[in-house]
C-alpha positions as a printed Julia matrix, in Angstrom:
283×3 Matrix{Float64}:
  83.51   94.81  109.59
  86.51   95.96  111.2
  86.27   99.15  112.49
  89.73   99.79  114.35
  91.9   102.26  113.12
  96.22  101.95  112.73
  98.11  102.68  115.55
  98.47  106.8   116.32
 100.3   108.45  114.41
 103.45  108.97  116.63
 104.18  112.76  115.32
 100.37  113.45  115.99
 100.69  111.6   119.45
 103.44  113.98  120.43
 102.01  117.07  119.43
  98.42  115.87  121.29
 100.84  115.58  124.52
 102.07  118.62  123.88
  98.28  120.56  123.59
  97.48  118.84  127.0
 101.02  120.56  129.35
  99.99  123.99  127.05
  96.58  123.41  128.4
  97.45  123.06  131.8
  98.85  126.41  131.52
 102.96  125.59  131.05
 103.14  127.78  127.81
 106.24  128.73  128.41
 107.85  125.6   128.77
 112.0   125.26  127.11
 112.95  122.65  125.12
 114.59  121.09  127.59
 111.71  120.57  129.58
 109.31  119.92  126.87
 111.48  116.65  125.56
 112.09  115.33  129.28
 108.12  115.6   129.26
 107.66  113.73  126.06
 111.23  111.34  127.42
 113.12  111.99  124.47
 116.32  113.98  123.95
 115.96  117.59  123.7
 117.5   116.43  119.73
 115.39  113.93  119.01
 112.04  116.75  120.12
 113.27  119.23  118.41
 114.08  117.2   115.08
 110.53  114.9   115.14
 108.91  118.37  115.43
 110.61  120.23  112.97
 110.11  117.35  110.45
 106.47  117.23  110.98
 105.35  120.58  110.46
 108.32  122.91  109.53
 109.02  124.63  112.54
 110.62  124.72  116.52
 109.01  123.47  119.42
 109.36  126.51  120.98
 107.93  128.57  118.03
 105.22  125.69  117.65
 103.5   126.87  120.97
 102.62  129.49  120.1
 100.33  128.58  117.24
  98.73  126.03  119.66
  97.69  129.07  122.16
  94.29  129.77  122.72
  94.94  133.57  121.73
  96.17  132.12  118.57
  93.13  131.94  116.56
  92.35  135.72  117.62
  95.85  136.64  116.01
  94.8   135.15  112.76
  91.11  136.75  112.94
  93.22  139.92  112.96
  96.07  139.39  110.88
  95.03  136.33  108.45
  90.84  136.99  107.93
  89.84  136.08  104.24
  87.05  138.34  102.53
  84.89  135.06  101.35
  82.54  136.84   98.61
  86.22  138.07   97.01
  87.37  134.75   96.82
  83.92  133.05   95.53
  83.83  136.2    92.81
  87.12  135.25   91.84
  85.72  131.74   90.93
  88.4   130.13   93.73
  86.23  127.91   95.09
  87.55  124.35   94.06
  89.23  125.49   92.02
  92.25  127.58   93.94
  95.41  125.29   95.33
  94.57  124.09   98.72
  96.48  122.09  101.17
  99.29  122.18   98.79
  97.28  120.23   96.4
  94.3   120.36   93.84
  90.94  118.94   94.12
  88.08  119.06   92.14
  84.48  118.0    93.52
  81.36  117.33   92.17
  77.96  117.52   94.36
  74.81  115.09   94.41
  71.91  116.27   93.17
  69.02  117.06   95.58
  67.18  114.21   94.56
  70.03  111.67   94.93
  70.02  113.03   98.57
  66.6   113.25   99.55
  67.23  109.05   98.51
  69.9   109.0   101.7
  72.42  106.79   99.31
  69.99  104.28   98.7
  71.51  102.62   95.5
  75.33  104.03   96.79
  78.37  101.78   97.49
  80.46  103.99   99.67
  83.92  102.32  100.11
  85.68  102.82  103.63
  89.06  102.37  105.24
  91.3   103.35  107.58
  94.4   105.36  107.31
  96.78  107.34  108.73
  96.96  111.14  108.73
  99.37  113.74  109.99
  96.53  114.57  112.75
  95.9   110.83  113.86
  94.19  107.91  112.64
  91.69  108.94  110.23
  88.52  107.18  108.76
  88.32  107.45  105.31
  84.94  107.35  102.77
  84.61  107.63   98.91
  82.42  106.38   95.99
  83.86  105.95   92.52
  83.39  109.34   92.31
  85.51  110.62   94.77
  85.98  111.16   98.74
  82.64  111.74  100.13
  83.99  111.23  104.16
  86.74  112.17  106.44
  86.72  111.75  110.06
  89.3   111.89  113.09
  88.82  109.6   115.56
  92.35  110.25  118.02
  89.48  111.82  119.97
  85.95  110.2   119.44
  87.45  106.97  119.15
  86.99  104.53  116.59
  83.67  103.1   116.79
  81.87  106.48  117.24
  83.62  107.48  114.25
  82.35  104.94  112.13
  78.74  105.26  113.08
  79.09  109.1   112.96
  79.4   109.17  109.09
  78.07  105.86  107.82
  74.61  107.52  109.51
  75.11  110.05  106.98
  73.9   108.19  104.13
  71.82  105.48  105.98
  70.97  103.49  102.58
  73.83  103.3   100.95
  75.92  100.33  101.06
  79.23  100.37  102.74
  82.98   98.18  101.97
  85.42   97.68  103.25
  88.44   98.62  100.23
  91.6   100.85  101.65
  93.4    99.92   98.55
  90.82  101.38   96.07
  91.1   104.75   98.19
  94.7   104.67   98.63
  95.55  106.8    95.95
  93.0   109.9    96.68
  94.18  109.79  100.33
  97.95  109.78   99.73
  97.65  113.02   97.62
  95.02  114.33  100.04
  97.52  114.19  103.25
 100.35  115.4   101.06
 102.58  112.07  100.71
 101.4   111.07   97.16
 104.09  109.25   94.34
 103.45  111.92   91.72
 101.16  109.8    90.22
  97.71  111.52   90.88
  97.54  115.08   90.97
  93.84  115.4    92.28
  91.88  114.59   94.96
  88.55  113.74   94.02
  85.74  115.17   96.1
  82.16  114.01   96.27
  79.85  116.04   98.09
  77.01  114.29   99.29
  74.66  116.88  100.98
  71.6   119.01  101.22
  71.62  122.07   99.02
  72.14  124.35  101.76
  75.18  122.59  103.26
  76.45  122.44   99.6
  76.85  126.14   99.54
  78.58  126.9   102.9
  80.67  123.74  101.86
  81.9   125.29   98.84
  82.91  128.44  100.76
  84.76  126.91  102.9
  86.77  125.55  100.14
  87.47  128.97   99.02
  89.11  129.94  102.54
  93.38  129.77  101.63
  95.41  127.71  103.73
  96.71  129.68  106.68
  93.52  131.47  106.92
  90.46  132.0   108.9
  86.67  133.22  108.22
  83.4   133.37  110.6
  80.28  131.93  110.43
  78.62  135.09  109.57
  81.05  135.92  106.93
  79.96  132.42  105.29
  76.35  133.48  105.98
  77.21  136.74  103.93
  79.14  135.06  100.97
  76.3   132.49  100.16
  73.45  135.2    99.88
  71.87  134.86  103.65
  73.14  136.99  105.71
  70.64  136.52  108.78
  71.9   132.87  108.9
  74.73  132.39  110.96
  73.52  129.64  112.82
  72.08  127.45  110.39
  75.98  128.21  108.8
  76.71  127.1   111.97
  75.1   123.95  111.89
  75.94  123.15  108.0
  79.78  123.57  109.0
  79.6   121.0   112.05
  77.87  118.22  109.47
  80.85  118.51  106.92
  81.64  115.37  106.68
  85.07  115.66  104.47
  87.48  116.73  107.49
  90.4   118.64  106.34
  89.92  118.46  102.22
  86.96  121.24  103.38
  88.01  123.41  105.67
  85.9   123.82  108.25
  88.64  124.25  111.25
  88.89  127.63  109.59
  85.46  128.89  110.54
  85.36  131.36  113.58
  83.59  132.78  116.52
  83.27  137.05  115.56
  85.03  136.68  118.9
  88.22  134.95  117.54
  86.44  131.5   119.7
  87.4   128.24  118.44
  83.53  127.9   118.48
  82.92  124.31  117.88
  84.55  121.08  116.04
  82.58  117.97  115.73
  85.84  115.72  116.18
  87.21  117.7   118.91
  88.39  121.39  119.6
  92.37  119.65  120.15
  91.96  118.66  116.86
  90.99  121.88  115.47
  94.01  123.16  117.5
  96.48  121.14  116.06
  94.78  121.5   112.18
  95.21  125.64  112.14
  98.57  125.33  114.29
  99.45  122.99  111.65
  98.81  125.36  108.78
  99.88  128.34  109.95
 103.36  126.81  110.95
 103.56  125.67  107.62
 102.69  129.23  105.86
 105.2   131.25  107.98
 107.87  128.67  107.17
């Protein structure tokens, strides 16, 4: 079983190094300083960054700062109850693409994937190497390996459905993945999702699907939206168990304080996801 991902995405690698510099307290780096740190000419670095995210490196630094999450809560907080009441979950436009989804029945979930064939493959994403898994009904798992490494990501996703049979078949998943990452050739207009989880988890993930790109919510808001206002801690656990990163946007759930909270695939990835979406909305 080939567990190795493709080489890290060049664009994400540059961005990840920029995150490291900002984390060291270097938010005020000029374009010349940043490009020198990246071993590029200022023109090349500016062009690469603008191509990846749609804004200048200087503007992007503002999105990557730790205080940006608080700005999102103040300016782009989403009231989930209204969104769910309007029927937006699962049918709204998300990430500039359309999603359709269905979920496994509680009985099927209890069988831990017994009798289920899950296909998998490694794909390059805007956020580094990603492991994608899916059944014949749709994508059921996406994990990012830039922080965790390839083998832990594989072990993590496979452990969700221990009785399933796993088959490497990147070509089977490729059309869905291209659409999911916004690189479709136009032949496919929807990315199908197949949610495999406990009933409570499915309710939480459905609420996450209602959060518009570039906006955020809190764990307690999700708890209220699904009718369990005192279950914020359980909601946090369910958010952390979301197997389909990016498409089910668990990265948009923050603490009430504006803190990022946790992220299963590493906080640098969560910050990158939020910054990427904010920059694209603003641009």
